[in-house]
KOLLOBA-778987 format. One record per atom (N, C-alpha, C, O): x, y, z. Coordinates in pm, whole numbers, plus 50000, padded with zeros to 5 digits. Last residue first. Layout:
// residues N
XYZ/...
***
This chain:
// residues 218
503704827351698/504044841551696/504394845851551/504714857551528/503424799651746/502254808251736/502524822951741/501664830651784/505564783751733/505124787151869/503944796751867/503514801651971/505944781051462/505734769051540/505244771951681/504584763551742/506504807151381/505234800851338/504914788651423/503754786051452/509044810851484/507924818851537/506594812551502/505664812651583/510674779151537/510374790951458/509204798351522/508464792751604/513244764051745/511844766251708/511714778751622/512544787851631/516054743351685/515504756851712/514074758051662/513744753551552/515994710051819/516064718851702/515454732451736/514454733151808/515694691152016/516824700152026/516994709551909/518014716351899/513414677152012/514544670951942/515794679851945/516814676551886/511564693252131/512004681352205/513174674152140/513834665952203/512814726152032/511774715952049/512344703852122/513484704152169/513974757652178/514144745352100/512974735952124/512234737452221/515014791652191/513964781652215/514144769552123/514424771152004/518024802952307/517354799252182/516304788552210/516654777352248/519384829952476/518634817552492/517834814752365/517054823252321/521954849452633/521204845152515/520504831952542/520974823852622/522944853952887/522774865352798/521894861852678/521164870352627/521504839753184/522214838353057/521944850552969/520874856652975/521614826453518/521164836553421/522074835953299/523244832253308/520354801553756/521364808053673/520744818753583/519524819953573/518294789453893/519504792653966/520514800953886/521434806653944/516094787853721/515854788153865/517074792853941/516944799454044/517034811253465/516514798253505/516274799153656/516244810153712/516664840753273/516864834453404/516244820553411/515104818353369/518404862653064/517424851953072/517724843953200/518874840853230/518984897953123/519394883853121/518184874553121/517104877953170/518274924253167/519114921253053/519564906853042/520444903752961/516504925053377/517864930353400/518834926553287/520044925753308/514794895353267/514844908453332/516294912153360/517184903553367/512784869353184/513824878053129/513724891553199/512694898353191/512184834753289/511914848953282/513064856553219/514164851253202/512784808053271/511584811753345/511254826653336/510144830753373/514004782753061/514014796953094/512684800853158/511614797453107/515554753453113/514214759053104/514274773453152/514564776153269/518374744352910/517774748753035/516354753453007/515994756852894/521074727152767/519644729552764/519144733352903/519434726553002/524134740552634/523374732152727/521914736152721/521564747152676/527104741752445/525684745252455/524994735452547/525234723352540/530314748952602/529394741252518/527964746052539/527654753252634/532204755852799/532444758652658/531594749852566/532084744052469/531864755653065/532084742553002/532344743552852/532654733652786/531604782753112/532494774853199/532824761353138/533924756153156/529694792052931/531094795952916/532044786952995/533144783852950/527124777252776/527774777152907/529264779952890/530014771552841/524514789852595/525944786552588/526574788152726/526544798952784/521334772952566/522164784352607/523634780052602/523944768152604/518234764952439/519654761652431/520444774152466/520254784652406/515194760752631/516124767952544/517514761852545/517904754552637/511834760052704/513034751852693/513964758052589/513574760152474/510164781352905/510594780052766/511894772052763/512924776652811/507404787653107/508614779753091/508924778352942/508064774552863/505294805553080/505974804353210/507324797153198/508264800353270/504214829652850/504754816052866/505574815352995/506444823753018/503364855752806/502884848652924/503364834452940/502954827653034/504424871952618/503024868352598/502474859952713/501274857252718/507044873452708/506194885352717/504724882152698/503864888852756/508054848352641/507904851952783/506964863852799/506174864252894/508034850852363/507264840152427/507024843252575/505924841152627/509814872052326/508424873452285/507534863052349/506394865952386/512204860552419/511644872352486/510164873652455/509344876052544/512534840452224/512354836752364/511734848352442/510834846152524/512944856251997/511764847552003/511484843552147/510334843352189/515354867652064/514194876352045/512904868352050/511884873052102/517054845452066/516744852152192/515534861152181/514764862452276/515724829751775/516694830051883/516214836952010/515094834452056/513474851551588/514274839551605/515144840951729/515284851951784/510764865151414/511484864051540/512234850751546/511684840251515/511054876851085/510544866651176/511414866051301/512634866351294/510854911751010/511584899151012/510994889651115/510484893951219/509444934450792/509314928050923/509934914150919/509574905750836/509754953750596/510684942450604/510644936050742/511684932650799/508254973650384/507914966250506/508774953650509/508534944150435/509985001850264/509594987850244/509344981150378/510114982750473/508595033950307/509675024450334/509165010250320/508045007150359/507705061250095/507335049950179/508545040850195/509395040050106/507055094950011/508065084750042/507505073850133/506895076850236/505365115949959/504975102749910/505935091649950/505645079949924/505415143149996/505295134650115/504965120150079/504355112950158/505555154049742/506605157649839/506595148549961/507635146350024/503225145949612/504475138849583/505575141849685/506415133349712/500445147549612/501195150349735/502575143849725/503035137149818/499665141549355/499095153449418/499815157249547/499805168849587/500345120449199/501435129349239/500925141849311/501665151549327/499575087049163/499045099949206/500175108749260/500875104949354/501705071948912/500935071849036/500475086049069/500925095749008/502505051648630/502355064648692/501415063648812/500475055848814/505015027948508/503695032748543/503705046148612/504755051448649/507995013548651/507065015348540/505725020548592/505355017948706/510615031248832/509615020648816/508745023548695/508745034648643/514105037548838/512755041748804/511855029748785/512255019548730/516375037149107/515895030748986/514455034848961/513675035649056/519445044949287/518025046649258/517675039849126/518545037149044/521625044749573/521355041149435/519855042649412/519075041649507/523975061649785/522605057549752/522465054649603/523095061049519/526325071149879/526355057949817/524965052949777/524805041349740/525755095450006/526525095449881/526535082049809/526725081749687/522645104750128/523655094350137/524435093350005/523825090649902/520585121350076/521845127650117/522985117650129/524145121550140/518625114049788/519135109549917/520435116949950/521285118649863/515765129549638/517195126749641/517615122649780/517035127049879/513055131049422/513495127549557/514965123549552/515355115049472/512065159949222/512395145949242/512725143549388/512695152849469/511825186649179/510625178449166/510875163649178/509995155549147/513915202949231/513765198649092/512535189949070/512235186248957/514025205949498/513425217049423/513215213249277/512425219549207/513195173649643/514115184149601/513385194749520/512245192749478/512415152749922/511995160049801/512945171449771/513445178049862/514715126650015/514005138850049/513565145749921/514265144849820/515135091550108/515295103250022/514475115050075/513665113650167/516975063950234/515905073650252/516175086250172/517305091150167/518345040949991/518405048750114/517245058750117/516615061550015/517865029149753/518445020649855/518495027649991/518665021150094/514775035849585/516065040149637/516535030349743/515745024049813/512655040149300/513135032249412/514475037849457/515225043649379/510175062249188/511605059249195/511895051149319/511465054549429/507495068148967/507975062149092/509455059049080/509935053948979/505955097648840/506805085948819/507365081148952/507685089249039/504585121048873/503865108648901/504665096148875/504135085048885/505985144148854/505325139648732/504545126648752/503905121748658/507245147449094/506155156649064/505385152748937/504275157548915/507685112849205/508165126249173/506985134849129/505845130149126/507195091149479/506675096449353/507255110249329/507315118449420/509295065249615/508645078349623/508185082449484/508725077749383/510615039749826/509995043649699/509275056949719/508725059649825/513225019149968/512345030949969/511775033349829/512375029549728/514814997149931/514114998350058/513145010050064/512315010850155/516124975049730/515344987249716/514414988649837/513374982149844/517124950449791/518004961949816/517254975149804/517684985249860/515364930849714/515254935949850/516174947849878/516014954649980/513944935049388/515064931049474/515004938049609/514624949749618/510454930349343/511624939049332/512694934449431/512384930549543/508074917349380/508964912449277/510224920549257/510984917949163/506564945749512/506364931749474/507304928049359/507344934649255/506634972249575/507864964549600/507744949949557/508724942549564/504144982049540/505154986649445/506464978849461/507304978849371/502614974149749/502584965549631/503644969749529/504004961849442/502654993849943/503654983249950/503694974349827/504694967549803/501785023049741/501675014449859/502705003249850/503535003249759/500495051449587/501715044149619/501525036049747/501155041649850/497535048449400/498195053749519/499415045149549/499365032949536/496825054749053/497095045849164/497785053149278/498525062749256/494325076848927/495705072648939/495905064149063/495255066149165/491575073948734/491985073748873/493405068348883/493665056648853/491125095748453/491495082548508/491935083748653/492605093448691/488355117648432/489795116148446/490115102448504/489435097948597/485665112748203/486185112448341/487695110748342/488245103248261/485145135247937/485545121847976/486075122148118/486865130948152/482335157247975/483745154747948/484045140247987/483285133948060/479335175047870/480095164247934/481575164847900/482005171947809/477895192247724/477565191847866/478495182347943/478445181748066/478495188647461/479275198647534/478935199347682/479605206347758/476585170547367/477935165947399/478685175847486/479435171947576/473315175147506/474385178647414/475745173447464/475995172247583/470875149247554/471625160847601/472785163247504/473165154347429/467885131047584/468895137047497/469555148947563/468895157647621/467525103947819/467055116147754/468215122447679/469375119747708/466205072147940/467265080747888/466675093447830/465495093947795/463665073548190/464555065748105/465705074748060/466125083748133/462425092148339/462555078948399/463455069948316/463965059848366/462165125648416/462795115848327/462985102648398/463615101848504/460775139148622/460365140748483/460895129648393/460185124748305/461835133848872/460385133448859/459905134248714/458765130648685/464505111348922/464065124248870/462575123548836/462115113748778/465685088649022/464525093949093/464085107649044/463395114949115/468805096148871/467995087048953/466885094349028/467115104749089/468685111848559/469075113448699/468205104248783/466985104348769/468865088048286/468295099448357/468875100348498/469475090848548/471535080348062/470535076548162/470055088948235/470755099048243/471635095747732/472255090947855/471165086947953/469995089847929/472235101147394/471255096447492/472005091247614/472915083247600/473425131147247/473705117647295/472625113847394/472145122247469/473735153446965/473055148547084/473465134247117/473805126347029/474845160746732/475045169846844/474485164346974/474735169947081/474175144546527/475505142646583/475755151446704/476775149946772/471005129646530/471755142146523/473095140246590/473165134746700/470095105446598/470465107346458/471245120246441/472055121546349/471615096646916/470525101246831/471015102746689/472205101446661/472895067347075/473115080047007/471895083646923/471235074846867/472895052847410/472805052347265/472995066247207/473235075747281/473605054247670/472665043647631/472575042247480/472205031647429/476245060447878/475765062947743/474875051147701/475325039747696/475865069048220/476115058848119/475505062647985/474385067647979/477525095648387/476305089648338/476625079848225/477535082048146/479085108748680/479205102048551/477895094948516/477245089148603/479245141348826/478725127748828/478825121748688/478665128848588/479995167448793/480985158148845/480535143748849/481335134748872/476745180048846/478115182848804/479095173348872/479045171448994/473955164148745/474745166548866/476205168048825/476825158648777/471285176448542/472565169548557/473255173648686/473155185048730/469035191448504/468855177848552/470175170548579/470155159548635/467615217748458/468905215448524/468875201648587/468705200248708/466005216748138/465975214848282/467395213148335/468275207848267/465865216647859/465495228747930/465425227348080/464855236048146/466485198347666/465335195347751/464935207147836/463785207947881/468755204047524/467485209347474/466315206947567/465255213047550/470905201247803/470765203947661/469395209547627/468925218847693/470685201348082/470465189148006/470215191647859/469395184947798/473015218448287/471955218848188/471885206148106/472915200748065/475175218048460/473905212748508/472855211548399/471875204248416/478395205848344/477465216548385/476095210448410/475885198648382/479745182548316/480555194048352/479705206548375/480225216848420/479385148248381/478705161048358/479605172548403/480135172448514/481225122748219/481045130948339/480415144348306/480855151148213/480295090848094/480815104148072/480395113048188/479325111148247/480895056848034/480405066948127/481085080248096/482295080848076/479785033547781/480785041847846/480115051447944/478915053847936/477585022647660/478075015847780/479175023647850/479475020847966/478565031247335/477455027447423/478005019147538/478775009747518/481555051747329/480705040847283/479565038547381/479595043247494/483645077147210/482675073247314/481765062547256/481255064147145/485505091247053/485785077547098/484915073547216/485385067147311/484935125047164/485375115147067/485605101547134/485865100647254/482485149247208/483325139247273/483675128547171/482795123647099/482585180747038/482065167347055/483045158547133/484265160347125/481585214547051/482645204747071/482045191047101/481105189947179/
***
């Protein structure tokens, strides 16, 4: 049996230890060797020698049947599968055939070899390409949708990192308007100034505009 469509510079994988006519067990099973050229005989191919082999320092002749084409390395499912995809697709999983499916809701592996969601309103869409399906039953991943901290959550984060004073906009029920206070802490479910406490507090800059997480280093 001959390997087809093999060119100089390609790599072929050893499937047994024998080096053809050379009479030595010089090949490492599963290792790929570069094709350096072809002999005049169609049964032989020249490949690189085993590194540091005491007998062969250059290429040597071995039979085609000692080799096979390496299997392509299939991609692993990761967050890149969501690149450029509408945000409604929150989950992705590989079926038993290696095809990727997006879903709007969390899915579970089924006996049919696919992933199905128990949510009746769930929607799904097939992706292009094939991925590693060796562990398809546990391939489900959720889209990373980490949201930027804003408003009261941003104020909490600033206080938790050690900020002693955070200028914030709070809503004063008694006057029915927004007022500015310096928040000194958060405990018992409230933001605290020196004399008052508030349910919500939005960090602001000197112009009274809400601060972003990036602006405060979070």
